[in-house]
The first five atom37 places (N, CA, C, CB, O) and aatype in JSON, in Angstrom:
{
  "aatype": [12, 11, 0, 1, 19, 13, 19, 16, 10, 11, 16, 7, 19, 10, 3, 14, 5, 7, 11, 0, 9, 7, 8, 0, 10, 2, 7, 10, 7, 13, 0, 15, 19, 7, 6, 19, 1, 5, 7, 11, 19, 9, 3, 10, 6, 10, 2, 6, 16, 3, 6, 0, 11, 0, 11, 0, 6, 19, 11, 0, 12, 4, 3, 11, 10, 10, 0, 2, 16, 19, 9, 6, 11, 18, 6, 9, 6, 10, 11, 0],
  "atom_mask": [
    [1, 1, 1, 1, 1],
    [1, 1, 1, 1, 1],
    [1, 1, 1, 1, 1],
    [1, 1, 1, 1, 1],
    [1, 1, 1, 1, 1],
    [1, 1, 1, 1, 1],
    [1, 1, 1, 1, 1],
    [1, 1, 1, 1, 1],
    [1, 1, 1, 1, 1],
    [1, 1, 1, 1, 1],
    [1, 1, 1, 1, 1],
    [1, 1, 1, 0, 1],
    [1, 1, 1, 1, 1],
    [1, 1, 1, 1, 1],
    [1, 1, 1, 1, 1],
    [1, 1, 1, 1, 1],
    [1, 1, 1, 1, 1],
    [1, 1, 1, 0, 1],
    [1, 1, 1, 1, 1],
    [1, 1, 1, 1, 1],
    [1, 1, 1, 1, 1],
    [1, 1, 1, 0, 1],
    [1, 1, 1, 1, 1],
    [1, 1, 1, 1, 1],
    [1, 1, 1, 1, 1],
    [1, 1, 1, 1, 1],
    [1, 1, 1, 0, 1],
    [1, 1, 1, 1, 1],
    [1, 1, 1, 0, 1],
    [1, 1, 1, 1, 1],
    [1, 1, 1, 1, 1],
    [1, 1, 1, 1, 1],
    [1, 1, 1, 1, 1],
    [1, 1, 1, 0, 1],
    [1, 1, 1, 1, 1],
    [1, 1, 1, 1, 1],
    [1, 1, 1, 1, 1],
    [1, 1, 1, 1, 1],
    [1, 1, 1, 0, 1],
    [1, 1, 1, 1, 1],
    [1, 1, 1, 1, 1],
    [1, 1, 1, 1, 1],
    [1, 1, 1, 1, 1],
    [1, 1, 1, 1, 1],
    [1, 1, 1, 1, 1],
    [1, 1, 1, 1, 1],
    [1, 1, 1, 1, 1],
    [1, 1, 1, 1, 1],
    [1, 1, 1, 1, 1],
    [1, 1, 1, 1, 1],
    [1, 1, 1, 1, 1],
    [1, 1, 1, 1, 1],
    [1, 1, 1, 1, 1],
    [1, 1, 1, 1, 1],
    [1, 1, 1, 1, 1],
    [1, 1, 1, 1, 1],
    [1, 1, 1, 1, 1],
    [1, 1, 1, 1, 1],
    [1, 1, 1, 1, 1],
    [1, 1, 1, 1, 1],
    [1, 1, 1, 1, 1],
    [1, 1, 1, 1, 1],
    [1, 1, 1, 1, 1],
    [1, 1, 1, 1, 1],
    [1, 1, 1, 1, 1],
    [1, 1, 1, 1, 1],
    [1, 1, 1, 1, 1],
    [1, 1, 1, 1, 1],
    [1, 1, 1, 1, 1],
    [1, 1, 1, 1, 1],
    [1, 1, 1, 1, 1],
    [1, 1, 1, 1, 1],
    [1, 1, 1, 1, 1],
    [1, 1, 1, 1, 1],
    [1, 1, 1, 1, 1],
    [1, 1, 1, 1, 1],
    [1, 1, 1, 1, 1],
    [1, 1, 1, 1, 1],
    [1, 1, 1, 1, 1],
    [1, 1, 1, 1, 1]
  ],
  "atom_positions": [
    [[43.45, 50.83, -107.39], [42.95, 51.33, -108.35], [43.66, 50.99, -109.8], [42.89, 52.62, -108.0], [44.89, 51.04, -109.91]],
    [[42.92, 50.68, -110.76], [43.41, 50.36, -112.04], [43.6, 51.4, -113.16], [42.61, 49.43, -112.5], [42.62, 52.1, -113.39]],
    [[44.83, 51.62, -113.98], [44.74, 52.57, -114.99], [45.02, 51.74, -116.28], [45.74, 53.79, -114.76], [45.73, 50.73, -116.31]],
    [[44.39, 52.26, -117.31], [44.53, 51.82, -118.74], [45.31, 53.1, -119.44], [42.94, 51.47, -119.47], [44.99, 54.27, -119.27]],
    [[46.3, 52.68, -120.19], [46.89, 53.98, -120.82], [46.94, 53.38, -122.43], [48.63, 54.5, -120.07], [47.53, 52.35, -122.75]],
    [[46.2, 54.27, -123.36], [46.06, 53.96, -124.59], [47.26, 55.09, -125.25], [44.41, 54.09, -125.05], [47.27, 56.3, -125.03]],
    [[48.1, 54.42, -125.98], [49.2, 54.94, -126.5], [49.16, 55.03, -127.95], [50.26, 54.26, -126.09], [49.44, 53.94, -128.44]],
    [[48.9, 56.02, -128.89], [49.0, 55.86, -130.36], [50.01, 57.18, -130.93], [47.34, 55.88, -131.05], [50.47, 58.15, -130.34]],
    [[50.08, 56.82, -132.08], [50.88, 57.91, -132.83], [50.18, 59.16, -132.92], [51.21, 57.5, -134.24], [48.95, 59.22, -132.94]],
    [[50.98, 60.22, -132.97], [50.44, 61.57, -133.17], [49.87, 61.57, -134.68], [51.62, 62.75, -132.91], [50.24, 60.78, -135.55]],
    [[48.96, 62.55, -134.84], [48.44, 62.77, -136.16], [49.67, 63.5, -137.06], [47.03, 63.71, -136.05], [50.42, 64.39, -136.64]],
    [[49.68, 62.92, -138.3], [50.84, 63.44, -138.93], [52.09, 62.59, -138.99], [0.0, 0.0, 0.0], [52.94, 62.73, -139.86]],
    [[52.17, 61.62, -137.91], [53.23, 60.58, -137.92], [52.98, 59.56, -138.79], [53.44, 59.99, -136.66], [51.83, 59.12, -138.85]],
    [[53.95, 59.04, -139.59], [53.51, 58.05, -140.52], [53.41, 56.71, -139.65], [54.53, 57.94, -141.81], [54.2, 56.45, -138.74]],
    [[52.3, 55.86, -140.06], [52.17, 54.7, -139.38], [52.07, 53.45, -140.48], [50.93, 54.85, -138.43], [50.99, 53.05, -140.93]],
    [[53.37, 52.9, -140.83], [53.32, 51.85, -141.64], [52.59, 50.68, -141.12], [54.56, 51.52, -141.97], [51.81, 50.1, -141.88]],
    [[52.77, 50.24, -139.85], [52.15, 49.12, -139.27], [50.49, 49.2, -139.31], [52.69, 49.01, -137.8], [49.87, 48.14, -139.35]],
    [[49.84, 50.37, -139.31], [48.47, 50.67, -139.72], [48.16, 50.46, -141.04], [0.0, 0.0, 0.0], [47.15, 49.88, -141.44]],
    [[49.13, 50.98, -141.78], [48.95, 50.99, -143.33], [48.97, 49.37, -143.81], [50.31, 51.93, -144.13], [48.32, 48.96, -144.77]],
    [[49.67, 48.68, -143.13], [49.85, 47.23, -143.31], [48.56, 46.41, -143.06], [50.96, 46.73, -142.37], [48.15, 45.54, -143.83]],
    [[47.97, 46.78, -141.91], [46.85, 46.16, -141.43], [45.48, 46.58, -142.2], [46.8, 46.46, -139.98], [44.55, 45.81, -142.4]],
    [[45.53, 47.84, -142.56], [44.47, 48.21, -143.43], [44.4, 47.58, -144.76], [0.0, 0.0, 0.0], [43.36, 47.14, -145.27]],
    [[45.88, 47.54, -145.45], [45.91, 46.79, -146.64], [45.47, 45.2, -146.67], [47.27, 46.92, -147.08], [44.89, 44.61, -147.58]],
    [[45.92, 44.66, -145.4], [45.66, 43.11, -145.16], [44.01, 43.07, -144.98], [46.56, 42.46, -143.63], [43.41, 42.2, -145.61]],
    [[43.32, 43.92, -144.22], [41.93, 43.95, -143.99], [41.23, 44.04, -145.35], [41.56, 45.1, -143.06], [40.33, 43.27, -145.66]],
    [[41.68, 45.01, -146.13], [40.91, 45.18, -147.6], [41.22, 43.93, -148.43], [41.45, 46.6, -148.53], [40.36, 43.53, -149.21]],
    [[42.51, 43.21, -148.29], [42.66, 41.97, -149.08], [41.76, 40.94, -148.63], [0.0, 0.0, 0.0], [41.33, 40.06, -149.38]],
    [[41.46, 41.05, -147.29], [40.64, 39.93, -146.73], [39.07, 40.2, -147.03], [40.92, 39.81, -145.09], [38.19, 39.48, -146.56]],
    [[38.84, 41.19, -147.78], [37.33, 41.41, -148.39], [36.68, 42.5, -147.46], [0.0, 0.0, 0.0], [35.48, 42.72, -147.57]],
    [[37.51, 43.23, -146.48], [36.81, 44.25, -145.66], [36.98, 45.6, -146.41], [37.41, 44.33, -144.13], [37.87, 46.39, -146.1]],
    [[36.04, 45.84, -147.48], [36.52, 46.82, -148.28], [35.96, 48.29, -147.42], [35.91, 46.57, -149.93], [36.4, 49.37, -147.81]],
    [[35.25, 48.27, -146.56], [34.65, 49.51, -145.95], [35.8, 49.99, -145.04], [33.21, 49.22, -145.09], [35.52, 51.05, -144.48]],
    [[36.9, 49.54, -144.78], [37.98, 49.77, -143.84], [38.66, 50.82, -144.65], [38.91, 48.46, -143.44], [38.98, 50.55, -145.81]],
    [[38.89, 51.89, -144.18], [39.71, 53.05, -144.81], [41.09, 53.09, -143.96], [0.0, 0.0, 0.0], [41.65, 52.04, -143.66]],
    [[41.65, 54.44, -143.55], [42.81, 54.59, -142.81], [42.7, 53.72, -141.6], [43.04, 56.02, -142.47], [41.62, 53.61, -141.03]],
    [[43.89, 53.01, -141.12], [43.91, 52.61, -139.99], [45.15, 52.98, -139.27], [43.65, 51.38, -140.02], [46.19, 53.06, -139.94]],
    [[45.18, 53.22, -137.91], [46.07, 53.71, -137.19], [46.21, 52.74, -135.77], [45.69, 55.18, -137.01], [45.29, 52.6, -134.97]],
    [[47.3, 52.23, -135.66], [47.48, 51.21, -134.57], [48.22, 52.22, -133.39], [48.52, 49.73, -135.13], [48.73, 53.34, -133.45]],
    [[48.0, 51.11, -132.15], [48.63, 51.62, -131.01], [48.73, 50.53, -130.0], [0.0, 0.0, 0.0], [48.69, 49.35, -130.33]],
    [[48.86, 50.95, -128.69], [49.17, 49.87, -127.7], [48.14, 50.19, -126.46], [50.87, 49.9, -127.22], [47.57, 51.28, -126.45]],
    [[47.95, 49.43, -125.62], [47.22, 49.48, -124.38], [47.92, 49.05, -123.49], [46.08, 48.86, -124.32], [48.39, 47.92, -123.66]],
    [[48.23, 49.76, -122.27], [48.96, 49.41, -121.0], [48.1, 49.27, -119.89], [49.94, 50.4, -120.65], [47.64, 50.32, -119.45]],
    [[47.75, 48.1, -119.25], [47.04, 48.08, -117.95], [48.0, 47.99, -116.68], [46.07, 46.85, -117.96], [48.88, 47.13, -116.57]],
    [[47.74, 48.96, -115.74], [48.26, 48.99, -114.69], [47.62, 49.06, -113.42], [48.92, 49.74, -114.81], [46.72, 49.88, -113.22]],
    [[48.12, 48.11, -112.37], [47.46, 47.99, -111.08], [48.19, 49.03, -110.1], [47.54, 46.44, -110.54], [49.42, 49.01, -109.95]],
    [[47.36, 49.92, -109.44], [48.09, 50.99, -108.52], [47.7, 50.78, -107.07], [47.7, 52.54, -108.94], [46.57, 50.46, -106.7]],
    [[48.67, 50.96, -106.33], [48.34, 50.93, -104.82], [48.2, 52.33, -104.32], [49.47, 50.18, -103.97], [48.95, 52.83, -103.48]],
    [[47.08, 53.02, -104.97], [46.97, 54.44, -104.74], [45.38, 54.59, -104.92], [47.92, 55.38, -105.83], [44.76, 54.25, -105.93]],
    [[44.8, 55.17, -103.74], [43.3, 55.53, -103.76], [42.75, 56.61, -104.23], [42.82, 55.57, -102.68], [41.63, 56.66, -104.74]],
    [[43.7, 57.71, -104.06], [43.49, 58.93, -104.53], [43.57, 59.1, -106.08], [44.39, 59.74, -103.87], [44.58, 58.87, -106.73]],
    [[42.23, 59.6, -106.66], [42.19, 59.63, -108.0], [43.16, 60.6, -108.73], [40.89, 59.91, -108.33], [43.8, 60.35, -109.75]],
    [[43.16, 61.72, -108.03], [44.06, 62.9, -108.57], [45.68, 62.53, -108.64], [43.84, 64.26, -107.53], [46.43, 62.85, -109.56]],
    [[46.07, 61.75, -107.43], [47.53, 61.19, -107.38], [47.74, 60.15, -108.24], [47.95, 60.69, -106.07], [48.79, 60.04, -108.88]],
    [[46.81, 59.35, -108.33], [47.0, 58.09, -109.49], [47.25, 58.75, -110.8], [45.55, 57.06, -109.69], [48.22, 58.38, -111.46]],
    [[46.51, 59.65, -111.2], [46.37, 60.14, -112.52], [47.58, 60.62, -112.71], [45.32, 61.11, -112.78], [48.17, 60.33, -113.75]],
    [[48.25, 61.55, -111.62], [49.38, 62.38, -111.75], [50.7, 61.28, -111.95], [49.48, 63.41, -110.36], [51.62, 61.41, -112.76]],
    [[50.52, 60.24, -111.0], [51.57, 59.25, -111.21], [51.66, 58.44, -112.55], [51.44, 58.31, -110.16], [52.68, 58.05, -113.12]],
    [[50.39, 58.29, -112.91], [50.51, 57.5, -114.42], [50.88, 58.59, -115.58], [48.88, 56.72, -114.9], [51.49, 58.18, -116.57]],
    [[50.6, 59.71, -115.5], [51.02, 60.58, -116.4], [52.62, 60.78, -116.33], [50.24, 61.84, -116.17], [53.32, 60.93, -117.33]],
    [[53.04, 60.76, -115.17], [54.55, 60.62, -115.02], [55.18, 59.65, -115.72], [54.94, 60.4, -113.75], [56.12, 59.84, -116.49]],
    [[54.6, 58.44, -115.42], [55.13, 57.13, -116.14], [54.99, 57.25, -117.43], [54.46, 55.87, -115.78], [55.89, 56.67, -118.05]],
    [[54.04, 57.89, -118.21], [53.79, 57.85, -119.52], [54.94, 58.81, -120.16], [52.27, 58.29, -119.8], [55.58, 58.46, -121.15]],
    [[55.17, 60.17, -119.45], [55.95, 60.97, -119.91], [57.4, 60.5, -119.74], [55.67, 62.14, -119.37], [58.22, 61.06, -120.47]],
    [[57.85, 59.56, -118.89], [59.33, 59.1, -118.56], [59.56, 57.69, -119.28], [59.58, 58.93, -116.84], [60.7, 57.36, -119.62]],
    [[58.5, 56.89, -119.51], [58.89, 55.49, -120.07], [57.59, 54.95, -121.17], [59.1, 54.31, -118.62], [57.87, 54.51, -122.29]],
    [[56.48, 55.03, -120.78], [55.39, 54.24, -121.38], [55.2, 55.0, -122.98], [53.87, 54.32, -120.29], [54.84, 54.37, -123.98]],
    [[55.47, 56.16, -122.97], [55.27, 56.81, -124.38], [56.32, 57.77, -124.74], [53.94, 57.56, -124.47], [56.84, 58.54, -123.93]],
    [[56.61, 57.7, -126.04], [57.62, 58.49, -126.8], [56.72, 59.68, -127.1], [58.29, 57.72, -128.19], [55.96, 59.62, -128.06]],
    [[56.77, 60.8, -126.3], [55.86, 61.97, -126.33], [56.33, 62.78, -127.78], [56.07, 62.97, -124.81], [55.59, 63.59, -128.33]],
    [[57.51, 62.47, -128.21], [57.77, 63.17, -129.4], [56.84, 62.89, -130.43], [59.03, 62.92, -129.85], [56.37, 63.83, -131.08]],
    [[56.48, 61.59, -130.69], [55.81, 61.16, -131.86], [54.55, 60.38, -131.3], [56.77, 60.25, -132.81], [53.87, 59.84, -132.16]],
    [[54.19, 60.26, -130.14], [53.15, 59.41, -129.64], [52.22, 60.29, -128.62], [53.84, 58.11, -128.91], [52.72, 61.13, -127.86]],
    [[51.15, 60.08, -128.66], [50.13, 60.74, -127.59], [49.43, 59.53, -126.88], [48.91, 61.79, -128.34], [49.25, 58.42, -127.38]],
    [[49.03, 60.0, -125.49], [48.5, 58.99, -124.66], [47.34, 59.48, -124.01], [49.45, 58.52, -123.7], [47.23, 60.69, -123.83]],
    [[46.35, 58.59, -123.58], [44.99, 58.93, -122.84], [45.12, 57.97, -121.68], [43.51, 58.67, -123.79], [45.65, 56.87, -121.85]],
    [[44.65, 58.35, -120.46], [44.69, 57.65, -119.13], [43.15, 57.58, -118.85], [45.61, 58.49, -117.89], [42.37, 58.54, -118.83]],
    [[42.87, 56.25, -118.65], [41.5, 55.93, -118.09], [41.79, 55.3, -116.58], [40.64, 54.78, -119.14], [42.65, 54.42, -116.45]],
    [[41.14, 55.73, -115.58], [41.2, 55.3, -114.24], [39.99, 54.46, -113.82], [41.35, 56.47, -113.37], [38.87, 54.84, -114.14]],
    [[40.16, 53.45, -113.2], [38.93, 52.76, -112.63], [39.21, 52.14, -111.07], [38.51, 51.48, -113.71], [40.11, 51.31, -110.92]],
    [[38.5, 52.53, -110.1], [38.44, 52.26, -108.67], [38.53, 50.7, -108.54], [37.09, 52.87, -108.0], [38.51, 50.18, -107.42]]
  ]
}
């Protein structure tokens, strides 16, 4: 089973890298770009066939290492 984890900053947490990306895009002529929030994507390959167990395992990974849950939120996507 494969898992994809999307980690982004929580609402209200300042995102200087997102601001820099937005400013650069505006400078390149992409005037329709408003606020930009950046994050990261983590792809995992799991040796688990039970979807519930896989999701619980990935959630534990996020809580312990992959995301700083004080300032970041995460979403998990599983694929068989």
